[in-house]
mmCIF file of the N, C-alpha and C atoms, coordinates in Angstrom:
data_MODEL
# 
_entry.id   MODEL 
# 
loop_
_atom_site.group_PDB 
_atom_site.id 
_atom_site.type_symbol 
_atom_site.label_atom_id 
_atom_site.label_alt_id 
_atom_site.label_comp_id 
_atom_site.label_asym_id 
_atom_site.label_entity_id 
_atom_site.label_seq_id 
_atom_site.pdbx_PDB_ins_code 
_atom_site.Cartn_x 
_atom_site.Cartn_y 
_atom_site.Cartn_z 
_atom_site.occupancy 
_atom_site.B_iso_or_equiv 
_atom_site.pdbx_formal_charge 
_atom_site.auth_seq_id 
_atom_site.auth_comp_id 
_atom_site.auth_asym_id 
_atom_site.auth_atom_id 
_atom_site.pdbx_PDB_model_num 
ATOM 1   N N  . MET A 1 1  ? -83.802 63.170 -12.081 1.00 0.00 ? 1  MET A N  1 
ATOM 2   C CA . MET A 1 1  ? -84.712 62.384 -11.254 1.00 0.00 ? 1  MET A CA 1 
ATOM 3   C C  . MET A 1 1  ? -84.485 60.891 -11.480 1.00 0.00 ? 1  MET A C  1 
ATOM 4   N N  . GLY A 1 2  ? -84.215 60.520 -12.704 1.00 0.00 ? 2  GLY A N  1 
ATOM 5   C CA . GLY A 1 2  ? -83.988 59.117 -13.019 1.00 0.00 ? 2  GLY A CA 1 
ATOM 6   C C  . GLY A 1 2  ? -82.699 58.583 -12.414 1.00 0.00 ? 2  GLY A C  1 
ATOM 7   N N  . LYS A 1 3  ? -81.675 59.440 -12.339 1.00 0.00 ? 3  LYS A N  1 
ATOM 8   C CA . LYS A 1 3  ? -80.406 59.026 -11.746 1.00 0.00 ? 3  LYS A CA 1 
ATOM 9   C C  . LYS A 1 3  ? -80.560 58.766 -10.251 1.00 0.00 ? 3  LYS A C  1 
ATOM 10  N N  . ILE A 1 4  ? -81.317 59.614 -9.574  1.00 0.00 ? 4  ILE A N  1 
ATOM 11  C CA . ILE A 1 4  ? -81.545 59.453 -8.137  1.00 0.00 ? 4  ILE A CA 1 
ATOM 12  C C  . ILE A 1 4  ? -82.307 58.160 -7.862  1.00 0.00 ? 4  ILE A C  1 
ATOM 13  N N  . LEU A 1 5  ? -83.320 57.871 -8.685  1.00 0.00 ? 5  LEU A N  1 
ATOM 14  C CA . LEU A 1 5  ? -84.097 56.652 -8.541  1.00 0.00 ? 5  LEU A CA 1 
ATOM 15  C C  . LEU A 1 5  ? -83.236 55.420 -8.788  1.00 0.00 ? 5  LEU A C  1 
ATOM 16  N N  . ALA A 1 6  ? -82.361 55.482 -9.789  1.00 0.00 ? 6  ALA A N  1 
ATOM 17  C CA . ALA A 1 6  ? -81.473 54.357 -10.083 1.00 0.00 ? 6  ALA A CA 1 
ATOM 18  C C  . ALA A 1 6  ? -80.487 54.127 -8.948  1.00 0.00 ? 6  ALA A C  1 
ATOM 19  N N  . ILE A 1 7  ? -79.942 55.196 -8.376  1.00 0.00 ? 7  ILE A N  1 
ATOM 20  C CA . ILE A 1 7  ? -79.029 55.066 -7.247  1.00 0.00 ? 7  ILE A CA 1 
ATOM 21  C C  . ILE A 1 7  ? -79.750 54.489 -6.030  1.00 0.00 ? 7  ILE A C  1 
ATOM 22  N N  . ALA A 1 8  ? -80.984 54.914 -5.802  1.00 0.00 ? 8  ALA A N  1 
ATOM 23  C CA . ALA A 1 8  ? -81.766 54.395 -4.681  1.00 0.00 ? 8  ALA A CA 1 
ATOM 24  C C  . ALA A 1 8  ? -82.053 52.909 -4.857  1.00 0.00 ? 8  ALA A C  1 
ATOM 25  N N  . VAL A 1 9  ? -82.369 52.483 -6.065  1.00 0.00 ? 9  VAL A N  1 
ATOM 26  C CA . VAL A 1 9  ? -82.635 51.066 -6.333  1.00 0.00 ? 9  VAL A CA 1 
ATOM 27  C C  . VAL A 1 9  ? -81.368 50.244 -6.136  1.00 0.00 ? 9  VAL A C  1 
ATOM 28  N N  . ILE A 1 10 ? -80.237 50.719 -6.613  1.00 0.00 ? 10 ILE A N  1 
ATOM 29  C CA . ILE A 1 10 ? -78.967 50.002 -6.451  1.00 0.00 ? 10 ILE A CA 1 
ATOM 30  C C  . ILE A 1 10 ? -78.590 49.915 -4.976  1.00 0.00 ? 10 ILE A C  1 
ATOM 31  N N  . ALA A 1 11 ? -78.782 51.012 -4.235  1.00 0.00 ? 11 ALA A N  1 
ATOM 32  C CA . ALA A 1 11 ? -78.476 51.008 -2.806  1.00 0.00 ? 11 ALA A CA 1 
ATOM 33  C C  . ALA A 1 11 ? -79.377 50.018 -2.059  1.00 0.00 ? 11 ALA A C  1 
ATOM 34  N N  . ALA A 1 12 ? -80.645 49.968 -2.438  1.00 0.00 ? 12 ALA A N  1 
ATOM 35  C CA . ALA A 1 12 ? -81.573 49.031 -1.802  1.00 0.00 ? 12 ALA A CA 1 
ATOM 36  C C  . ALA A 1 12 ? -81.175 47.590 -2.106  1.00 0.00 ? 12 ALA A C  1 
ATOM 37  N N  . LEU A 1 13 ? -80.779 47.305 -3.323  1.00 0.00 ? 13 LEU A N  1 
ATOM 38  C CA . LEU A 1 13 ? -80.337 45.951 -3.682  1.00 0.00 ? 13 LEU A CA 1 
ATOM 39  C C  . LEU A 1 13 ? -79.096 45.548 -2.884  1.00 0.00 ? 13 LEU A C  1 
ATOM 40  N N  . ILE A 1 14 ? -78.160 46.457 -2.775  1.00 0.00 ? 14 ILE A N  1 
ATOM 41  C CA . ILE A 1 14 ? -76.957 46.158 -1.993  1.00 0.00 ? 14 ILE A CA 1 
ATOM 42  C C  . ILE A 1 14 ? -77.323 45.909 -0.539  1.00 0.00 ? 14 ILE A C  1 
ATOM 43  N N  . TYR A 1 15 ? -78.181 46.742 0.018   1.00 0.00 ? 15 TYR A N  1 
ATOM 44  C CA . TYR A 1 15 ? -78.548 46.617 1.427   1.00 0.00 ? 15 TYR A CA 1 
ATOM 45  C C  . TYR A 1 15 ? -79.292 45.315 1.704   1.00 0.00 ? 15 TYR A C  1 
ATOM 46  N N  . PHE A 1 16 ? -80.235 44.937 0.865   1.00 0.00 ? 16 PHE A N  1 
ATOM 47  C CA . PHE A 1 16 ? -81.065 43.767 1.136   1.00 0.00 ? 16 PHE A CA 1 
ATOM 48  C C  . PHE A 1 16 ? -80.469 42.454 0.643   1.00 0.00 ? 16 PHE A C  1 
ATOM 49  N N  . LEU A 1 17 ? -79.576 42.467 -0.327  1.00 0.00 ? 17 LEU A N  1 
ATOM 50  C CA . LEU A 1 17 ? -79.030 41.227 -0.870  1.00 0.00 ? 17 LEU A CA 1 
ATOM 51  C C  . LEU A 1 17 ? -77.608 40.919 -0.409  1.00 0.00 ? 17 LEU A C  1 
ATOM 52  N N  . ILE A 1 18 ? -76.783 41.915 -0.270  1.00 0.00 ? 18 ILE A N  1 
ATOM 53  C CA . ILE A 1 18 ? -75.374 41.664 0.026   1.00 0.00 ? 18 ILE A CA 1 
ATOM 54  C C  . ILE A 1 18 ? -75.053 41.819 1.509   1.00 0.00 ? 18 ILE A C  1 
ATOM 55  N N  . VAL A 1 19 ? -75.554 42.855 2.150   1.00 0.00 ? 19 VAL A N  1 
ATOM 56  C CA . VAL A 1 19 ? -75.218 43.129 3.550   1.00 0.00 ? 19 VAL A CA 1 
ATOM 57  C C  . VAL A 1 19 ? -75.646 42.003 4.493   1.00 0.00 ? 19 VAL A C  1 
ATOM 58  N N  . PRO A 1 20 ? -76.822 41.384 4.368   1.00 0.00 ? 20 PRO A N  1 
ATOM 59  C CA . PRO A 1 20 ? -77.198 40.326 5.317   1.00 0.00 ? 20 PRO A CA 1 
ATOM 60  C C  . PRO A 1 20 ? -76.243 39.131 5.335   1.00 0.00 ? 20 PRO A C  1 
ATOM 61  N N  . ARG A 1 21 ? -75.514 38.893 4.264   1.00 0.00 ? 21 ARG A N  1 
ATOM 62  C CA . ARG A 1 21 ? -74.573 37.772 4.233   1.00 0.00 ? 21 ARG A CA 1 
ATOM 63  C C  . ARG A 1 21 ? -73.384 38.006 5.142   1.00 0.00 ? 21 ARG A C  1 
ATOM 64  N N  . PHE A 1 22 ? -73.061 39.255 5.440   1.00 0.00 ? 22 PHE A N  1 
ATOM 65  C CA . PHE A 1 22 ? -71.901 39.586 6.247   1.00 0.00 ? 22 PHE A CA 1 
ATOM 66  C C  . PHE A 1 22 ? -72.238 39.839 7.711   1.00 0.00 ? 22 PHE A C  1 
ATOM 67  N N  . ARG A 1 23 ? -73.500 39.823 8.069   1.00 0.00 ? 23 ARG A N  1 
ATOM 68  C CA . ARG A 1 23 ? -73.880 40.041 9.461   1.00 0.00 ? 23 ARG A CA 1 
ATOM 69  C C  . ARG A 1 23 ? -73.504 38.822 10.283  1.00 0.00 ? 23 ARG A C  1 
ATOM 70  N N  . ILE A 1 24 ? -73.106 39.050 11.514  1.00 0.00 ? 24 ILE A N  1 
ATOM 71  C CA . ILE A 1 24 ? -72.714 37.959 12.415  1.00 0.00 ? 24 ILE A CA 1 
ATOM 72  C C  . ILE A 1 24 ? -73.973 37.314 12.973  1.00 0.00 ? 24 ILE A C  1 
ATOM 73  N N  . LYS A 1 25 ? -74.046 36.012 12.825  1.00 0.00 ? 25 LYS A N  1 
ATOM 74  C CA . LYS A 1 25 ? -75.191 35.279 13.350  1.00 0.00 ? 25 LYS A CA 1 
ATOM 75  C C  . LYS A 1 25 ? -74.908 34.902 14.795  1.00 0.00 ? 25 LYS A C  1 
ATOM 76  N N  . LYS A 1 26 ? -75.916 35.080 15.648  1.00 0.00 ? 26 LYS A N  1 
ATOM 77  C CA . LYS A 1 26 ? -75.766 34.746 17.052  1.00 0.00 ? 26 LYS A CA 1 
ATOM 78  C C  . LYS A 1 26 ? -75.914 33.241 17.231  1.00 0.00 ? 26 LYS A C  1 
ATOM 79  N N  . LYS A 1 27 ? -75.082 32.696 18.093  1.00 0.00 ? 27 LYS A N  1 
ATOM 80  C CA . LYS A 1 27 ? -75.139 31.270 18.360  1.00 0.00 ? 27 LYS A CA 1 
ATOM 81  C C  . LYS A 1 27 ? -76.218 31.000 19.395  1.00 0.00 ? 27 LYS A C  1 
ATOM 82  N N  . ASP A 1 28 ? -77.069 30.055 19.095  1.00 0.00 ? 28 ASP A N  1 
ATOM 83  C CA . ASP A 1 28 ? -78.134 29.692 20.010  1.00 0.00 ? 28 ASP A CA 1 
ATOM 84  C C  . ASP A 1 28 ? -77.621 28.617 20.957  1.00 0.00 ? 28 ASP A C  1 
ATOM 85  N N  . ASP A 1 29 ? -77.505 28.959 22.241  1.00 0.00 ? 29 ASP A N  1 
ATOM 86  C CA . ASP A 1 29 ? -76.956 28.022 23.211  1.00 0.00 ? 29 ASP A CA 1 
ATOM 87  C C  . ASP A 1 29 ? -77.900 26.853 23.503  1.00 0.00 ? 29 ASP A C  1 
ATOM 88  N N  . ALA A 1 30 ? -79.183 27.040 23.235  1.00 0.00 ? 30 ALA A N  1 
ATOM 89  C CA . ALA A 1 30 ? -80.132 25.971 23.516  1.00 0.00 ? 30 ALA A CA 1 
ATOM 90  C C  . ALA A 1 30 ? -79.927 24.777 22.587  1.00 0.00 ? 30 ALA A C  1 
ATOM 91  N N  . THR A 1 31 ? -79.300 24.969 21.460  1.00 0.00 ? 31 THR A N  1 
ATOM 92  C CA . THR A 1 31 ? -79.106 23.866 20.534  1.00 0.00 ? 31 THR A CA 1 
ATOM 93  C C  . THR A 1 31 ? -77.774 23.159 20.743  1.00 0.00 ? 31 THR A C  1 
ATOM 94  N N  . GLU A 1 32 ? -76.987 23.604 21.699  1.00 0.00 ? 32 GLU A N  1 
ATOM 95  C CA . GLU A 1 32 ? -75.704 22.964 21.959  1.00 0.00 ? 32 GLU A CA 1 
ATOM 96  C C  . GLU A 1 32 ? -75.937 21.588 22.587  1.00 0.00 ? 32 GLU A C  1 
ATOM 97  N N  . LEU A 1 33 ? -75.299 20.571 22.033  1.00 0.00 ? 33 LEU A N  1 
ATOM 98  C CA . LEU A 1 33 ? -75.469 19.216 22.534  1.00 0.00 ? 33 LEU A CA 1 
ATOM 99  C C  . LEU A 1 33 ? -74.352 18.874 23.518  1.00 0.00 ? 33 LEU A C  1 
ATOM 100 N N  . LEU A 1 34 ? -74.750 18.335 24.666  1.00 0.00 ? 34 LEU A N  1 
ATOM 101 C CA . LEU A 1 34 ? -73.806 17.934 25.707  1.00 0.00 ? 34 LEU A CA 1 
ATOM 102 C C  . LEU A 1 34 ? -74.117 16.503 26.112  1.00 0.00 ? 34 LEU A C  1 
ATOM 103 N N  . ALA A 1 35 ? -73.097 15.774 26.527  1.00 0.00 ? 35 ALA A N  1 
ATOM 104 C CA . ALA A 1 35 ? -73.276 14.375 26.920  1.00 0.00 ? 35 ALA A CA 1 
ATOM 105 C C  . ALA A 1 35 ? -73.659 14.287 28.387  1.00 0.00 ? 35 ALA A C  1 
ATOM 106 N N  . CYS A 1 36 ? -74.545 13.362 28.682  1.00 0.00 ? 36 CYS A N  1 
ATOM 107 C CA . CYS A 1 36 ? -74.880 13.034 30.068  1.00 0.00 ? 36 CYS A CA 1 
ATOM 108 C C  . CYS A 1 36 ? -73.659 12.333 30.663  1.00 0.00 ? 36 CYS A C  1 
ATOM 109 N N  . ASP A 1 37 ? -73.222 12.749 31.846  1.00 0.00 ? 37 ASP A N  1 
ATOM 110 C CA . ASP A 1 37 ? -72.027 12.162 32.462  1.00 0.00 ? 37 ASP A CA 1 
ATOM 111 C C  . ASP A 1 37 ? -72.261 10.731 32.940  1.00 0.00 ? 37 ASP A C  1 
ATOM 112 N N  . GLU A 1 38 ? -73.494 10.324 33.100  1.00 0.00 ? 38 GLU A N  1 
ATOM 113 C CA . GLU A 1 38 ? -73.795 8.987  33.593  1.00 0.00 ? 38 GLU A CA 1 
ATOM 114 C C  . GLU A 1 38 ? -73.938 7.971  32.447  1.00 0.00 ? 38 GLU A C  1 
ATOM 115 N N  . CYS A 1 39 ? -74.783 8.270  31.458  1.00 0.00 ? 39 CYS A N  1 
ATOM 116 C CA . CYS A 1 39 ? -75.042 7.295  30.392  1.00 0.00 ? 39 CYS A CA 1 
ATOM 117 C C  . CYS A 1 39 ? -74.330 7.640  29.078  1.00 0.00 ? 39 CYS A C  1 
ATOM 118 N N  . GLY A 1 40 ? -73.863 8.886  28.914  1.00 0.00 ? 40 GLY A N  1 
ATOM 119 C CA . GLY A 1 40 ? -73.128 9.270  27.717  1.00 0.00 ? 40 GLY A CA 1 
ATOM 120 C C  . GLY A 1 40 ? -73.991 9.691  26.544  1.00 0.00 ? 40 GLY A C  1 
ATOM 121 N N  . THR A 1 41 ? -75.302 9.708  26.703  1.00 0.00 ? 41 THR A N  1 
ATOM 122 C CA . THR A 1 41 ? -76.208 10.122 25.641  1.00 0.00 ? 41 THR A CA 1 
ATOM 123 C C  . THR A 1 41 ? -76.185 11.636 25.507  1.00 0.00 ? 41 THR A C  1 
ATOM 124 N N  . TYR A 1 42 ? -76.259 12.137 24.279  1.00 0.00 ? 42 TYR A N  1 
ATOM 125 C CA . TYR A 1 42 ? -76.221 13.578 24.044  1.00 0.00 ? 42 TYR A CA 1 
ATOM 126 C C  . TYR A 1 42 ? -77.619 14.165 24.105  1.00 0.00 ? 42 TYR A C  1 
ATOM 127 N N  . PHE A 1 43 ? -77.733 15.282 24.804  1.00 0.00 ? 43 PHE A N  1 
ATOM 128 C CA . PHE A 1 43 ? -78.982 16.025 24.942  1.00 0.00 ? 43 PHE A CA 1 
ATOM 129 C C  . PHE A 1 43 ? -78.686 17.495 24.743  1.00 0.00 ? 43 PHE A C  1 
ATOM 130 N N  . SER A 1 44 ? -79.727 18.279 24.459  1.00 0.00 ? 44 SER A N  1 
ATOM 131 C CA . SER A 1 44 ? -79.518 19.725 24.390  1.00 0.00 ? 44 SER A CA 1 
ATOM 132 C C  . SER A 1 44 ? -79.259 20.233 25.807  1.00 0.00 ? 44 SER A C  1 
ATOM 133 N N  . SER A 1 45 ? -78.558 21.341 25.907  1.00 0.00 ? 45 SER A N  1 
ATOM 134 C CA . SER A 1 45 ? -78.114 21.828 27.212  1.00 0.00 ? 45 SER A CA 1 
ATOM 135 C C  . SER A 1 45 ? -79.267 22.181 28.137  1.00 0.00 ? 45 SER A C  1 
ATOM 136 N N  . ASP A 1 46 ? -80.436 22.507 27.601  1.00 0.00 ? 46 ASP A N  1 
ATOM 137 C CA . ASP A 1 46 ? -81.562 22.832 28.473  1.00 0.00 ? 46 ASP A CA 1 
ATOM 138 C C  . ASP A 1 46 ? -82.274 21.593 29.005  1.00 0.00 ? 46 ASP A C  1 
ATOM 139 N N  . GLU A 1 47 ? -81.964 20.402 28.500  1.00 0.00 ? 47 GLU A N  1 
ATOM 140 C CA . GLU A 1 47 ? -82.569 19.171 28.983  1.00 0.00 ? 47 GLU A CA 1 
ATOM 141 C C  . GLU A 1 47 ? -81.738 18.481 30.070  1.00 0.00 ? 47 GLU A C  1 
ATOM 142 N N  . LEU A 1 48 ? -80.531 18.955 30.296  1.00 0.00 ? 48 LEU A N  1 
ATOM 143 C CA . LEU A 1 48 ? -79.657 18.343 31.287  1.00 0.00 ? 48 LEU A CA 1 
ATOM 144 C C  . LEU A 1 48 ? -79.744 19.102 32.604  1.00 0.00 ? 48 LEU A C  1 
ATOM 145 N N  . ALA A 1 49 ? -79.608 18.368 33.709  1.00 0.00 ? 49 ALA A N  1 
ATOM 146 C CA . ALA A 1 49 ? -79.613 18.976 35.029  1.00 0.00 ? 49 ALA A CA 1 
ATOM 147 C C  . ALA A 1 49 ? -78.228 18.829 35.645  1.00 0.00 ? 49 ALA A C  1 
ATOM 148 N N  . LEU A 1 50 ? -77.808 19.819 36.397  1.00 0.00 ? 50 LEU A N  1 
ATOM 149 C CA . LEU A 1 50 ? -76.534 19.756 37.110  1.00 0.00 ? 50 LEU A CA 1 
ATOM 150 C C  . LEU A 1 50 ? -76.775 19.214 38.514  1.00 0.00 ? 50 LEU A C  1 
ATOM 151 N N  . ARG A 1 51 ? -76.071 18.146 38.838  1.00 0.00 ? 51 ARG A N  1 
ATOM 152 C CA . ARG A 1 51 ? -76.204 17.562 40.172  1.00 0.00 ? 51 ARG A CA 1 
ATOM 153 C C  . ARG A 1 51 ? -74.827 17.065 40.598  1.00 0.00 ? 51 ARG A C  1 
ATOM 154 N N  . ASP A 1 52 ? -74.324 17.570 41.698  1.00 0.00 ? 52 ASP A N  1 
ATOM 155 C CA . ASP A 1 52 ? -72.992 17.221 42.207  1.00 0.00 ? 52 ASP A CA 1 
ATOM 156 C C  . ASP A 1 52 ? -71.927 17.430 41.130  1.00 0.00 ? 52 ASP A C  1 
ATOM 157 N N  . LYS A 1 53 ? -72.005 18.556 40.430  1.00 0.00 ? 53 LYS A N  1 
ATOM 158 C CA . LYS A 1 53 ? -71.068 18.944 39.371  1.00 0.00 ? 53 LYS A CA 1 
ATOM 159 C C  . LYS A 1 53 ? -71.064 17.974 38.189  1.00 0.00 ? 53 LYS A C  1 
ATOM 160 N N  . LYS A 1 54 ? -72.153 17.228 38.002  1.00 0.00 ? 54 LYS A N  1 
ATOM 161 C CA . LYS A 1 54 ? -72.316 16.325 36.863  1.00 0.00 ? 54 LYS A CA 1 
ATOM 162 C C  . LYS A 1 54 ? -73.527 16.770 36.057  1.00 0.00 ? 54 LYS A C  1 
ATOM 163 N N  . ARG A 1 55 ? -73.430 16.601 34.740  1.00 0.00 ? 55 ARG A N  1 
ATOM 164 C CA . ARG A 1 55 ? -74.570 16.858 33.864  1.00 0.00 ? 55 ARG A CA 1 
ATOM 165 C C  . ARG A 1 55 ? -75.334 15.554 33.716  1.00 0.00 ? 55 ARG A C  1 
ATOM 166 N N  . LEU A 1 56 ? -76.590 15.557 34.117  1.00 0.00 ? 56 LEU A N  1 
ATOM 167 C CA . LEU A 1 56 ? -77.393 14.338 34.075  1.00 0.00 ? 56 LEU A CA 1 
ATOM 168 C C  . LEU A 1 56 ? -78.670 14.561 33.273  1.00 0.00 ? 56 LEU A C  1 
ATOM 169 N N  . CYS A 1 57 ? -79.040 13.530 32.488  1.00 0.00 ? 57 CYS A N  1 
ATOM 170 C CA . CYS A 1 57 ? -80.324 13.580 31.787  1.00 0.00 ? 57 CYS A CA 1 
ATOM 171 C C  . CYS A 1 57 ? -81.427 13.276 32.801  1.00 0.00 ? 57 CYS A C  1 
ATOM 172 N N  . LYS A 1 58 ? -82.658 13.440 32.388  1.00 0.00 ? 58 LYS A N  1 
ATOM 173 C CA . LYS A 1 58 ? -83.775 13.264 33.314  1.00 0.00 ? 58 LYS A CA 1 
ATOM 174 C C  . LYS A 1 58 ? -83.885 11.833 33.823  1.00 0.00 ? 58 LYS A C  1 
ATOM 175 N N  . SER A 1 59 ? -83.642 10.842 32.970  1.00 0.00 ? 59 SER A N  1 
ATOM 176 C CA . SER A 1 59 ? -83.776 9.454  33.404  1.00 0.00 ? 59 SER A CA 1 
ATOM 177 C C  . SER A 1 59 ? -82.656 9.064  34.378  1.00 0.00 ? 59 SER A C  1 
ATOM 178 N N  . CYS A 1 60 ? -81.426 9.519  34.122  1.00 0.00 ? 60 CYS A N  1 
ATOM 179 C CA . CYS A 1 60 ? -80.326 9.213  35.040  1.00 0.00 ? 60 CYS A CA 1 
ATOM 180 C C  . CYS A 1 60 ? -80.505 9.936  36.365  1.00 0.00 ? 60 CYS A C  1 
ATOM 181 N N  . GLU A 1 61 ? -81.029 11.129 36.321  1.00 0.00 ? 61 GLU A N  1 
ATOM 182 C CA . GLU A 1 61 ? -81.281 11.863 37.564  1.00 0.00 ? 61 GLU A CA 1 
ATOM 183 C C  . GLU A 1 61 ? -82.350 11.157 38.391  1.00 0.00 ? 61 GLU A C  1 
ATOM 184 N N  . ALA A 1 62 ? -83.371 10.648 37.715  1.00 0.00 ? 62 ALA A N  1 
ATOM 185 C CA . ALA A 1 62 ? -84.427 9.919  38.426  1.00 0.00 ? 62 ALA A CA 1 
ATOM 186 C C  . ALA A 1 62 ? -83.879 8.623  39.039  1.00 0.00 ? 62 ALA A C  1 
ATOM 187 N N  . LYS A 1 63 ? -82.992 7.930  38.317  1.00 0.00 ? 63 LYS A N  1 
ATOM 188 C CA . LYS A 1 63 ? -82.387 6.702  38.844  1.00 0.00 ? 63 LYS A CA 1 
ATOM 189 C C  . LYS A 1 63 ? -81.554 6.992  40.073  1.00 0.00 ? 63 LYS A C  1 
ATOM 190 N N  . LEU A 1 64 ? -80.770 8.064  40.035  1.00 0.00 ? 64 LEU A N  1 
ATOM 191 C CA . LEU A 1 64 ? -79.925 8.409  41.181  1.00 0.00 ? 64 LEU A CA 1 
ATOM 192 C C  . LEU A 1 64 ? -80.766 8.870  42.372  1.00 0.00 ? 64 LEU A C  1 
ATOM 193 N N  . ARG A 1 65 ? -81.829 9.571  42.102  1.00 0.00 ? 65 ARG A N  1 
ATOM 194 C CA . ARG A 1 65 ? -82.692 10.023 43.184  1.00 0.00 ? 65 ARG A CA 1 
ATOM 195 C C  . ARG A 1 65 ? -83.444 8.862  43.833  1.00 0.00 ? 65 ARG A C  1 
ATOM 196 N N  . GLY A 1 66 ? -83.943 7.951  42.995  1.00 0.00 ? 66 GLY A N  1 
ATOM 197 C CA . GLY A 1 66 ? -84.724 6.828  43.510  1.00 0.00 ? 66 GLY A CA 1 
ATOM 198 C C  . GLY A 1 66 ? -83.874 5.657  43.965  1.00 0.00 ? 66 GLY A C  1 
ATOM 199 N N  . GLY A 1 67 ? -82.716 5.483  43.364  1.00 0.00 ? 67 GLY A N  1 
ATOM 200 C CA . GLY A 1 67 ? -81.865 4.318  43.640  1.00 0.00 ? 67 GLY A CA 1 
ATOM 201 C C  . GLY A 1 67 ? -81.014 4.469  44.870  1.00 0.00 ? 67 GLY A C  1 
ATOM 202 N N  . LYS A 1 68 ? -80.654 5.675  45.235  1.00 0.00 ? 68 LYS A N  1 
ATOM 203 C CA . LYS A 1 68 ? -79.771 5.865  46.397  1.00 0.00 ? 68 LYS A CA 1 
ATOM 204 C C  . LYS A 1 68 ? -80.455 6.508  47.551  1.00 0.00 ? 68 LYS A C  1 
# 
């Protein structure tokens, strides 16, 4: 009985301490930084808007909408 318990404890330690280090972490696309094509400032990809095949930040998009 003691051998089975010791094997179970060792297996649990391996599973919880060693295996998570080898798991593949998923890349979060929301944290990817991209440059605004107009001003060159970097923003996260969810803050940029696509307009005429250009990535624009909110302020540059507002300038183009209001200025032209």
